[in-house]
C-alpha positions in Angstrom: -300.1 -64.3 198.0 -297.6 -62.6 200.4 -298.0 -63.1 204.1 -299.6 -60.1 205.9 -297.1 -59.0 208.5 -298.4 -58.7 212.1 -296.2 -57.7 215.0 -297.1 -57.0 218.6 -295.8 -55.0 221.5 -296.6 -56.8 224.7 -295.4 -54.9 227.8 -296.2 -55.7 231.4 -297.8 -52.6 233.1 -295.1 -51.5 235.5 -296.3 -47.9 235.9 -294.3 -46.4 233.0 -293.0 -47.2 229.5 -289.4 -48.3 230.0 -287.1 -46.8 227.4 -286.0 -50.3 226.3 -289.6 -51.2 225.9 -290.2 -47.9 223.9 -287.4 -49.0 221.5 -288.9 -52.5 221.2 -292.3 -50.9 220.4 -290.6 -48.6 217.8 -288.9 -51.5 216.1 -292.2 -53.5 216.0 -293.9 -50.4 214.6 -291.3 -49.6 212.0 -291.2 -53.3 210.8 -295.0 -53.5 210.5 -295.3 -50.1 208.8 -292.4 -50.9 206.4 -294.3 -54.0 205.2 -297.8 -52.3 205.3 -298.7 -54.7 208.1 -300.2 -54.2 211.6 -298.7 -53.7 215.0 -301.0 -54.9 217.8 -300.8 -53.9 221.5 -301.2 -56.6 224.2 -301.0 -55.7 227.9 -299.5 -58.6 229.8 -301.4 -58.0 233.0 -301.6 -61.4 234.5 -299.7 -60.1 237.6 -302.8 -58.6 239.2 -300.9 -56.9 242.1 -298.9 -54.7 239.7 -301.5 -54.4 236.9 -303.4 -51.3 237.9 -305.4 -49.1 235.5 -302.9 -46.3 236.3 -300.0 -48.5 235.2 -301.8 -49.4 232.0 -302.6 -45.7 231.4 -299.0 -44.8 231.9 -298.0 -47.3 229.1 -300.6 -45.9 226.7 -299.5 -42.4 227.6 -295.8 -43.1 226.8 -296.7 -44.8 223.4 -299.0 -41.9 222.5 -296.4 -39.3 223.3 -293.9 -41.1 221.1 -296.4 -41.2 218.3 -296.5 -45.0 218.1 -300.0 -46.0 217.3 -301.3 -49.6 217.2 -304.0 -51.4 215.2 -307.3 -52.3 216.9 -308.0 -52.1 220.6 -305.3 -53.1 223.2 -305.7 -56.7 224.3 -305.6 -57.6 228.0 -303.9 -60.9 228.6 -305.7 -61.5 231.9 -309.1 -61.3 230.1 -308.1 -64.3 228.0 -307.5 -66.7 230.9 -310.5 -69.0 230.0 -309.0 -69.4 226.5 -305.6 -70.3 228.0 -307.3 -73.0 230.2 -309.2 -74.3 227.1 -305.8 -74.8 225.3 -304.3 -76.6 228.3 -307.4 -79.0 228.4 -306.8 -79.7 224.7 -303.1 -80.5 225.3 -304.1 -82.9 228.1 -306.5 -84.6 225.8 -303.9 -84.8 223.1 -301.2 -86.2 225.4 -298.8 -83.2 224.9 -299.2 -82.2 228.5 -299.8 -84.0 231.8 -300.7 -83.4 235.4 -297.9 -83.3 238.0 -298.7 -83.8 241.7 -295.2 -83.0 243.0 -295.0 -80.5 245.8 -292.8 -77.4 245.4 -290.5 -78.9 248.0 -290.1 -82.2 246.0 -289.3 -80.2 242.9 -286.6 -78.2 244.8 -285.1 -81.4 246.1 -284.9 -82.8 242.5 -283.1 -79.7 241.4 -280.7 -79.8 244.3 -279.9 -83.5 243.6 -279.3 -82.7 239.9 -276.9 -79.8 240.9 -275.0 -82.1 243.3 -274.6 -84.6 240.5 -273.4 -82.0 238.0 -276.5 -82.1 235.9 -278.7 -79.1 234.9 -281.3 -78.4 237.7 -284.4 -79.7 235.9 -287.7 -81.3 236.9 -287.1 -85.1 236.4 -290.4 -86.1 234.9 -291.7 -88.0 237.9 -295.3 -87.7 236.8 -294.7 -87.8 233.0 -295.9 -91.4 232.5 -297.8 -92.0 235.8 -301.5 -92.5 235.9 -303.8 -89.9 237.6 -305.2 -92.8 239.7 -301.9 -92.6 241.7 -302.5 -89.0 242.5 -302.3 -88.1 246.3 -305.6 -86.9 247.7 -306.3 -83.2 248.2 -303.3 -82.1 246.0 -304.1 -79.7 243.1 -301.7 -80.5 240.2 -299.8 -78.2 238.0 -299.9 -79.0 234.2 -296.6 -79.6 232.5 -295.6 -79.8 228.9 -294.5 -83.2 227.8 -291.4 -81.9 226.1 -289.3 -84.0 223.6 -286.2 -85.5 225.3 -284.3 -86.3 222.2 -283.0 -84.0 219.4 -282.8 -80.2 219.5 -285.0 -77.2 219.1 -283.8 -74.6 216.6 -284.7 -70.9 216.6 -283.8 -69.2 213.3 -283.6 -65.7 214.7 -283.6 -62.7 212.4 -281.0 -60.9 214.5 -279.2 -63.5 216.5 -279.0 -66.1 213.7 -279.4 -69.8 214.2 -279.8 -70.7 217.8 -279.8 -74.4 218.7 -280.9 -75.8 222.1 -280.6 -79.5 223.0 -284.0 -80.7 224.1 -282.4 -82.5 227.1 -281.8 -79.0 228.5 -285.5 -78.1 228.3 -287.4 -79.8 231.0 -291.2 -80.4 231.3 -291.9 -76.9 232.3 -295.2 -75.7 233.9 -298.0 -74.5 231.6 -300.6 -74.0 234.3 -300.2 -73.5 238.0 -302.1 -75.5 240.6 -304.5 -72.5 241.2 -305.6 -72.8 237.5 -303.7 -69.7 236.3 -301.7 -70.0 233.1 -297.9 -69.3 233.1 -296.5 -66.5 231.1 -294.9 -69.1 228.7 -298.2 -70.6 227.8 -300.3 -67.3 227.7 -297.8 -65.7 225.3 -298.0 -68.6 222.8 -301.8 -68.8 222.8 -302.2 -65.0 222.5 -299.6 -64.7 219.7 -301.4 -67.5 217.8 -304.9 -66.2 218.3 -303.9 -62.6 217.4 -302.3 -63.8 214.2 -298.8 -62.6 215.1 -296.3 -63.4 212.3 -293.2 -61.8 213.8 -292.1 -61.6 217.4 -289.7 -58.7 217.9 -288.5 -58.3 221.5 -285.4 -57.9 223.7 -282.6 -60.5 223.6 -283.3 -61.2 227.3 -286.3 -63.2 226.0 -284.1 -65.5 223.8 -284.1 -68.2 226.6 -287.9 -68.2 226.3 -287.9 -68.7 222.5 -287.1 -72.4 222.5 -289.7 -73.2 225.2 -292.3 -71.3 223.4 -291.4 -73.0 220.1 -292.0 -76.3 221.8 -295.5 -75.2 222.8 -296.3 -74.0 219.3 -295.2 -77.3 217.9 -297.1 -79.3 220.5 -300.3 -77.5 219.4 -299.5 -78.0 215.7 -299.4 -74.2 215.2 -297.0 -72.3 212.9 -294.1 -70.8 214.9 -293.8 -67.0 214.3 -290.6 -65.6 212.9 -288.5 -64.3 215.9 -286.1 -61.4 216.2 -284.3 -60.8 219.5 -282.9 -57.3 219.6 -279.9 -56.2 221.7 -280.3 -54.6 225.1 -279.7 -51.0 225.8 -276.8 -50.3 228.2 -275.9 -47.2 230.1 -272.8 -45.1 229.2 -270.7 -47.3 231.5 -271.7 -50.5 229.6 -274.0 -51.9 232.3 -277.6 -52.6 231.5 -279.6 -49.4 231.5 -281.1 -49.0 235.0 -282.3 -46.3 237.5 -278.8 -45.5 238.5 -278.1 -44.2 235.0 -280.9 -41.7 235.5 -284.1 -41.7 233.4 -285.4 -45.1 232.4 -289.0 -44.3 231.6 -290.4 -42.4 228.5 -292.2 -40.0 230.7 -288.9 -38.9 232.3 -287.6 -37.9 228.9 -290.7 -35.9 228.3 -290.2 -34.2 231.7 -286.5 -33.5 230.7 -287.8 -31.5 227.7 -287.1 -33.9 224.8 -289.2 -33.9 221.7 -291.0 -37.2 220.7 -289.5 -37.0 217.2 -286.0 -36.7 218.6 -286.6 -39.7 220.9 -287.9 -41.7 218.0 -284.9 -40.9 215.9 -282.5 -41.6 218.7 -284.1 -44.9 219.8 -284.2 -46.0 216.1 -280.4 -45.6 215.9 -279.8 -47.6 219.1 -278.9 -51.0 217.6 -280.1 -50.3 214.0 -278.3 -48.2 211.4 -278.8 -47.2 207.8 -275.4 -46.2 206.5 -274.1 -43.1 208.2 -277.5 -41.5 208.5 -277.9 -39.9 211.9 -281.0 -37.7 211.4 -284.0 -39.5 209.8 -287.5 -38.5 209.2 -290.3 -40.9 210.2 -290.9 -41.6 206.5 -287.2 -42.4 206.0 -287.2 -44.7 209.0 -290.2 -46.6 207.7 -288.8 -46.9 204.2 -285.3 -48.0 205.4 -286.1 -50.2 208.3 -284.8 -53.8 208.0 -284.2 -56.4 210.7 -281.0 -57.6 209.0 -279.5 -54.1 209.8 -280.1 -54.6 213.5 -276.8 -55.5 215.3 -276.2 -58.2 217.8 -274.2 -56.2 220.4 -275.7 -54.1 223.1 -276.3 -50.4 222.3 -275.0 -47.7 224.6 -277.3 -44.8 225.6 -275.4 -41.5 225.1 -277.3 -38.6 226.7 -275.0 -36.0 225.0 -275.9 -37.4 221.5 -279.6 -37.3 222.4 -279.3 -33.7 223.6 -277.6 -32.7 220.4 -280.2 -34.5 218.3 -283.0 -32.8 220.2 -281.4 -29.4 219.6 -281.5 -30.2 215.9 -285.2 -31.1 216.0 -286.0 -28.0 218.0 -284.5 -25.8 215.4 -286.0 -27.8 212.5 -289.6 -27.9 213.9 -291.9 -25.2 212.8 -292.9 -22.7 215.5 -296.6 -23.7 215.7 -295.8 -27.4 216.1 -293.0 -26.6 218.6 -295.5 -24.5 220.6 -297.7 -27.6 220.8 -294.8 -29.7 222.1 -293.9 -27.0 224.6 -297.4 -26.9 226.0 -297.4 -30.7 226.3 -294.1 -30.5 228.2 -295.5 -27.7 230.5 -298.7 -29.8 231.2 -296.5 -32.5 232.8 -293.8 -30.3 234.2 -293.9 -29.7 238.0 -293.8 -25.9 237.6 -295.5 -25.7 234.3 -299.0 -24.6 235.5 -298.2 -20.8 235.9 -296.7 -20.7 232.4 -299.6 -22.5 230.9 -301.9 -20.1 232.6 -300.0 -17.2 231.2 -300.2 -18.8 227.7 -304.0 -19.3 228.0 -304.3 -15.6 227.1 -304.3 -15.4 223.3 -302.2 -12.3 223.2 -299.6 -14.0 225.4 -299.6 -17.1 223.3 -299.0 -14.9 220.3 -296.0 -13.3 222.2 -294.6 -16.8 222.9 -295.0 -17.7 219.2 -293.2 -14.5 218.2 -290.3 -15.3 220.6 -289.9 -18.9 219.5 -287.6 -18.4 216.5 -285.0 -16.7 218.7 -285.6 -19.1 221.7 -285.2 -22.4 219.8 -281.9 -21.4 218.2 -280.2 -21.5 221.6 -282.0 -24.3 223.5 -281.3 -28.0 223.3 -284.4 -29.0 225.4 -287.8 -27.6 226.3 -286.5 -27.1 229.8 -283.8 -24.8 228.5 -286.3 -23.1 226.2 -288.7 -22.4 229.1 -285.8 -21.0 231.2 -284.8 -18.7 228.3 -288.4 -17.6 227.7 -289.0 -16.7 231.3 -288.5 -13.0 230.6 -291.8 -13.1 228.7 -294.0 -13.7 231.7 -292.1 -12.2 234.5 -293.7 -9.2 236.1 -292.3 -5.6 236.3 -290.2 -4.5 237.9 -288.0 -7.5 237.1 -285.9 -9.1 239.7 -282.3 -9.3 238.3 -279.9 -12.1 238.6 -276.3 -11.4 239.9 -274.9 -11.1 236.4 -277.5 -8.5 235.4 -277.0 -6.5 238.6 -273.3 -6.2 237.8 -274.1 -5.0 234.3 -276.5 -2.3 235.5 -273.9 0.3 236.6 -274.6 4.1 236.7 -273.1 4.3 233.2 -275.3 1.5 232.0 -278.4 3.1 233.4 -277.6 6.4 231.5 -277.3 4.3 228.3 -280.8 2.9 229.0 -282.2 6.4 229.5 -280.7 7.4 226.1 -282.0 4.2 224.5 -285.5 4.8 225.8 -285.6 8.0 223.8 -284.0 6.4 220.7 -286.4 3.4 220.7 -289.5 5.6 221.3 -289.0 7.0 217.9 -288.3 3.8 215.9 -290.5 4.0 212.8 -291.4 0.3 212.9 -291.1 -2.1 215.9 -289.3 -4.9 214.0 -285.9 -6.5 214.3 -284.2 -4.7 211.4 -285.1 -1.1 212.2 -284.5 -1.8 216.0 -281.0 -3.1 215.2 -280.3 -0.1 212.9 -281.3 2.3 215.7 -279.3 0.6 218.4 -276.2 0.4 216.2 -276.5 4.0 215.2 -276.7 5.1 218.8 -273.6 3.0 219.7 -271.7 4.6 216.8 -272.8 8.1 217.8 -271.6 7.6 221.4 -268.4 5.8 220.2 -269.4 2.7 222.2 -268.9 -1.0 221.3 -272.2 -2.7 220.5 -271.8 -5.0 223.5 -271.5 -2.0 225.8 -275.0 -1.0 224.7 -276.6 -4.4 224.2 -275.7 -5.8 227.6 -277.6 -3.2 229.7 -280.5 -3.5 227.3 -280.5 -7.3 227.8 -280.3 -6.9 231.6 -283.2 -4.4 231.6 -285.4 -6.4 229.3 -284.9 -9.9 230.8 -283.3 -9.4 234.2 -280.6 -11.9 233.1 -277.1 -11.6 231.9 -277.7 -14.0 229.0 -280.8 -14.2 226.8 -281.9 -14.9 223.3 -280.9 -12.3 220.6 -281.7 -8.8 222.0 -283.7 -7.7 218.9 -285.8 -10.9 219.1 -286.5 -10.0 222.8 -287.6 -6.5 221.9 -289.9 -7.8 219.1 -291.4 -10.5 221.4 -292.1 -8.1 224.2 -293.5 -5.4 222.0 -292.9 -1.6 222.2 -294.9 -0.8 225.3 -293.5 -3.5 227.5 -290.0 -3.1 226.3 -290.0 0.7 226.9 -291.5 0.1 230.3 -288.8 -2.3 231.4 -286.1 0.0 230.0 -287.6 2.9 231.9 -287.7 0.8 235.2 -283.9 0.3 235.1 -283.0 3.6 233.6 -284.8 5.7 236.2 
């Protein structure tokens, strides 16, 4: 019987979902879904100072926005401390771990001596074979792994290939601190085993942990999960993606007006490829995803590519669904409340929906779309921008007065008859169409640029359109 695939995403709650973490979650999710397996969520919240409920909520919010669901309830690593201690007790009983009574100062001195002698700065095993009866009074020990000193530890990585680490380079590292709290290294192994994780997919910055965690798995007689260490994400300059490159958290991309489906598609292509495919549906991603197609070199984040991809998804998304994403964006945008308030009126929401086909053709983000749509909720008389003011000359205002009469008699307030009437007027007056459309745009939107003018007329409706034209033609 084939093994049931179980992956896990195990972030530390830092107050947001880092974009690198989002891609790690996506790769775990795609791998699990490709194999009809499960992806579990574990919050590595043992750092109590940083691990607030708000920070956990921010992680959950980021994953939910991206549409990455998980199986079962999220697991808190901190809640499992008793189990971690139980495992350490078992290792002490089995002789695979031991108590070390060295002070931090003594360990630092060992490492300095090793450096001075040109050796790796490792703990020297002072308490490895000593009896607890020799322990100094009043000193709480740390618990260390009794690591093998001969041979080598091999990690057959699904992305990085065969990684071999000589055991002499892996010292007897700490499993439990003197205050009884487990180290990250131990907690991860126990949790992955107990949760039935078969595949650990994480950033290549964890590759140095892989050998040490393998030693713990083997010391406990447990199967070592298959590991895959994926390349890091770099900024456009080739340095590791950080705050100086701009947005690093998923919520920042939501605030910048990107769609979750565009983010998923873009992140999937950072380090993984399927031929020349750039645009992939979620179904295609799941069907095609393979770890052997993940590259070893760092991926560069290209904001221009993301913007272009987002523009594609905005045009391709049906209007009702796009309206939902727009509302989500507005919910989190600093100045989104007034627009949401306007949309809460069913008639206004219908107006927004009517305007969307024209709006989404020209916008690459929901920020741009909101700016383009602002003519919908602005109050009469409109304040005009500088470009619109220049357009609204005396000649332009006469054209608007003429158009008010023309458009008042249009048989049907729809794009085609409106366009026919405006063009007929331009021909009759021997004017270029732009000479007519520009004043109309300035009067209807207060801006020098806007979505297609007939889309604007239809979205505003006859009464509002004629009112705005009348305001400027008067």
